[in-house]
C-alpha positions as CSV (number, residue, x, y, z in Angstrom):
1,M,-29.9,-0.1,-26.2
2,I,-26.8,1.7,-27.6
3,L,-26.8,5.5,-27.0
4,S,-26.4,7.6,-30.1
5,T,-24.1,10.0,-28.2
6,P,-21.5,9.2,-25.5
7,L,-22.6,9.9,-22.0
8,F,-19.9,12.5,-21.5
9,V,-21.3,14.5,-24.3
10,L,-24.9,14.1,-23.1
11,R,-23.9,15.3,-19.6
12,R,-22.1,18.3,-21.1
13,Q,-25.2,19.1,-23.2
14,A,-27.3,18.9,-20.0
15,R,-25.1,21.3,-18.1
16,L,-25.1,23.8,-21.0
17,L,-28.9,23.5,-21.2
18,A,-29.3,24.0,-17.5
19,R,-27.2,27.2,-17.7
20,E,-28.9,28.6,-20.8
21,Q,-32.4,28.0,-19.6
22,R,-31.7,28.5,-15.9
23,I,-33.3,25.2,-14.9
24,P,-32.1,22.6,-12.4
25,L,-29.6,20.2,-13.7
26,H,-31.9,17.2,-13.1
27,Q,-34.5,18.8,-15.3
28,A,-32.0,19.4,-18.0
29,L,-30.7,15.8,-17.8
30,D,-34.3,14.5,-18.2
31,E,-34.8,16.7,-21.3
32,I,-31.6,15.4,-22.8
33,A,-32.7,11.8,-22.0
34,R,-36.0,12.4,-23.8
35,E,-34.0,13.4,-26.9
36,Q,-32.3,10.0,-26.7
37,G,-35.7,8.2,-26.5
38,F,-35.9,7.7,-22.8
39,S,-38.5,9.1,-20.4
40,S,-36.0,10.2,-17.8
41,W,-32.2,10.4,-17.2
42,S,-32.5,7.7,-14.5
43,L,-34.0,5.3,-17.1
44,L,-31.3,6.2,-19.6
45,M,-28.7,5.3,-17.0
46,A,-30.4,2.1,-16.2
47,K,-30.7,1.0,-19.8
48,R,-27.3,2.0,-21.1
49,S,-25.6,-1.0,-22.8
50,S,-21.9,-0.2,-22.2
51,P,-20.0,-0.2,-18.9
52,V,-19.6,3.1,-17.1
53,P,-16.2,4.5,-18.3
54,G,-15.3,5.4,-14.7
55,A,-15.7,1.7,-13.6
56,V,-13.6,0.5,-16.5
57,L,-10.8,3.0,-15.8
58,N,-10.9,2.4,-12.0
59,A,-10.2,-1.3,-12.7
60,K,-6.9,-0.4,-14.3
61,L,-5.6,1.6,-11.3
62,N,-3.5,0.1,-8.5
63,P,-2.7,1.3,-4.9
64,G,0.1,3.8,-5.1
65,D,-1.1,5.2,-8.5
66,F,-0.7,9.0,-8.9
67,V,-2.9,10.0,-11.8
68,L,-3.3,13.2,-13.9
69,V,-6.8,13.7,-15.4
70,G,-7.0,16.4,-18.0
71,A,-9.5,18.0,-20.4
72,R,-10.7,21.3,-21.6
73,P,-13.6,22.9,-19.7
74,G,-17.0,21.2,-20.0
75,Q,-15.6,17.8,-21.2
76,G,-16.7,15.8,-18.1
77,K,-13.4,15.3,-16.2
78,T,-15.0,15.9,-12.8
79,L,-17.9,13.6,-13.5
80,L,-15.4,10.9,-14.8
81,C,-13.4,11.2,-11.6
82,L,-16.6,10.9,-9.6
83,E,-17.6,7.8,-11.5
84,M,-14.2,6.3,-10.7
85,A,-14.7,7.2,-7.0
86,V,-18.0,5.5,-7.0
87,A,-16.5,2.4,-8.6
88,A,-13.8,2.4,-5.9
89,M,-16.5,2.6,-3.2
90,Q,-18.5,-0.2,-4.8
91,A,-15.3,-2.3,-4.6
92,G,-15.1,-1.7,-0.9
93,N,-12.9,1.3,-0.6
94,R,-13.4,4.8,0.8
95,S,-13.3,7.9,-1.4
96,V,-12.3,11.4,-0.6
97,F,-13.0,14.4,-2.9
98,F,-11.1,17.7,-2.4
99,S,-12.4,20.6,-4.4
100,L,-11.9,24.4,-4.6
101,E,-14.3,24.4,-7.6
102,Y,-17.4,22.6,-6.4
103,N,-19.5,23.2,-3.3
104,K,-21.5,20.5,-1.6
105,Q,-24.7,21.2,-3.6
106,D,-22.6,20.9,-6.9
107,M,-21.2,17.6,-5.8
108,W,-24.6,16.1,-4.9
109,A,-25.9,17.3,-8.3
110,S,-22.9,15.5,-9.9
111,F,-23.9,12.2,-8.2
112,A,-27.4,12.6,-9.9
113,A,-25.7,13.4,-13.2
114,I,-23.9,10.0,-13.2
115,G,-27.1,8.2,-12.1
116,E,-26.2,7.7,-8.4
117,Q,-27.7,8.8,-5.1
118,A,-25.2,10.5,-2.9
119,E,-27.0,9.2,0.2
120,A,-26.1,5.7,-0.8
121,F,-22.4,6.5,-0.2
122,A,-22.8,8.5,3.0
123,Q,-20.6,6.1,5.0
124,T,-17.8,5.9,2.4
125,F,-17.6,9.3,0.7
126,T,-16.1,12.4,2.1
127,F,-16.3,15.8,0.3
128,D,-13.9,18.6,1.4
129,A,-14.3,22.1,-0.1
130,S,-11.9,23.8,2.3
131,D,-10.2,26.9,0.9
132,Q,-7.0,25.8,2.8
133,L,-6.3,23.1,0.2
134,S,-2.6,22.3,-0.1
135,A,-0.4,19.2,0.1
136,A,0.0,19.7,3.9
137,Y,-3.8,20.0,4.4
138,I,-4.5,16.9,2.2
139,I,-2.0,14.8,4.1
140,E,-3.4,16.0,7.4
141,Q,-7.0,15.1,6.4
142,L,-5.8,11.7,5.1
143,A,-3.8,10.8,8.3
144,E,-6.1,7.9,9.0
145,A,-6.7,6.8,5.4
146,V,-6.3,3.0,4.9
147,P,-4.6,1.4,1.8
148,G,-6.8,1.6,-1.2
149,T,-8.5,4.9,-0.3
150,F,-9.4,6.7,-3.5
151,V,-8.7,10.4,-3.5
152,V,-9.5,13.2,-6.0
153,V,-8.0,16.6,-6.0
154,D,-9.9,19.3,-8.0
155,Y,-7.7,20.7,-9.3
156,L,-3.9,20.6,-9.7
157,Q,-3.3,24.2,-10.5
158,L,-5.2,25.5,-7.5
159,L,-2.6,24.1,-5.2
160,D,-0.3,26.8,-6.5
161,Q,-2.6,29.7,-5.8
162,K,-1.6,31.0,-2.4
163,R,1.9,32.5,-1.9
164,E,2.1,31.0,1.6
165,H,2.1,27.5,0.2
166,P,5.3,25.8,-1.0
167,P,6.0,25.7,-4.7
168,L,3.8,23.3,-6.6
169,I,6.7,20.9,-7.4
170,E,7.4,20.5,-3.7
171,Q,3.7,19.9,-2.8
172,I,3.4,17.3,-5.6
173,G,6.6,15.6,-4.4
174,L,5.2,15.4,-0.8
175,L,1.9,13.9,-2.0
176,K,3.6,11.4,-4.3
177,R,5.6,10.0,-1.5
178,F,2.6,10.0,0.8
179,V,0.4,8.1,-1.7
180,S,3.2,5.6,-2.4
181,E,3.9,5.0,1.3
182,R,0.2,4.6,2.2
183,S,-0.8,2.7,-0.9
184,L,-3.6,5.2,-1.8
185,V,-4.9,6.1,-5.2
186,M,-4.8,9.8,-6.0
187,L,-6.2,11.6,-9.0
188,F,-5.5,15.2,-9.9
189,I,-7.9,17.0,-12.2
190,C,-5.9,19.4,-14.3
191,Q,-6.5,22.2,-16.8
192,I,-5.5,21.9,-20.4
193,D,-4.0,25.0,-22.2
194,R,-6.3,26.8,-24.6
195,S,-3.8,26.3,-27.4
196,Y,-5.1,22.7,-27.6
197,D,-8.3,24.1,-29.2
198,L,-6.3,25.2,-32.2
199,S,-4.5,21.9,-32.7
200,D,-5.7,19.0,-34.8
201,K,-5.2,16.4,-32.0
202,N,-8.1,14.1,-31.1
203,L,-7.1,14.1,-27.4
204,P,-4.9,16.3,-25.2
205,S,-1.6,15.0,-24.0
206,I,0.9,15.7,-21.3
207,E,2.4,18.5,-23.4
208,N,-1.0,20.4,-23.3
209,V,-1.2,20.6,-19.5
210,R,-1.3,24.2,-18.4
211,L,1.5,24.9,-15.9
212,P,1.8,28.4,-14.6
213,N,4.9,27.2,-12.6
214,P,7.4,24.4,-13.2
215,L,6.3,20.8,-12.4
216,D,7.9,17.5,-13.3
217,L,4.9,15.7,-14.8
218,T,6.8,12.4,-14.8
219,L,6.0,12.2,-11.1
220,F,2.6,10.9,-12.2
221,T,2.3,7.2,-12.7
222,K,-0.6,7.4,-15.1
223,T,-2.4,10.0,-17.2
224,C,-6.0,10.2,-18.4
225,F,-7.1,12.6,-21.1
226,L,-10.6,13.1,-22.5
227,H,-12.3,15.1,-25.2
228,E,-15.7,14.8,-27.0
229,G,-16.5,11.5,-25.3
230,K,-13.1,9.9,-26.0
231,V,-10.9,8.8,-23.1
232,R,-7.3,7.6,-23.1
233,L,-5.5,6.1,-20.0
234,G,-1.8,6.1,-20.4
235,V,1.1,4.7,-18.3
236,Q,4.1,7.0,-17.7
237,S,7.4,5.4,-18.6
238,N,9.6,7.6,-16.3
239,R,7.8,7.2,-13.0
């Protein structure tokens, strides 16, 4: 069966419904699924006809890739990155998710939102919500990471929050070298400037990334932008 609305949009609708009605996310997901003609969200996920976007995108990434993932709030960028992390684990790799935005409960709810059980990945998924997040901290935690490990950092601008940390451009440079040397895959979720909302563009681009402080965005090997269920993966020419 073909869904009448993209999954990204349905998930966003469910999160809004959960917030508005103050109900658990899983209950909101089931309600959205019923509007699509399914008895539950799990059945909707089982019956969807198109491949999961995260799995499609993950197949286009290579060890050493340093990826920027951007969207306005509520567009599903965190869930997309989690889908990609799941796809990486299903392919035999480990995944590590660093976040200053989500807590453990949020992350487990996100697994449910993409139709997965977090317990199924207990041996291959690591979630880290330390408030010490920085390039040095990430490198320390990944000291034993093997080639192919899939890493998500949520989100780019938060690395620049504490004065005791080096400038963002230095931290990103360190991480870029580390990822390249260790053949990891690292994704950075990033914020998109509010000015994008006033533009007539279908999708954000590198020019719309919000940067409180200078950063050479050509350090990223690939970019992934999403909006209203549309996703575009691009390759940086000056990497």
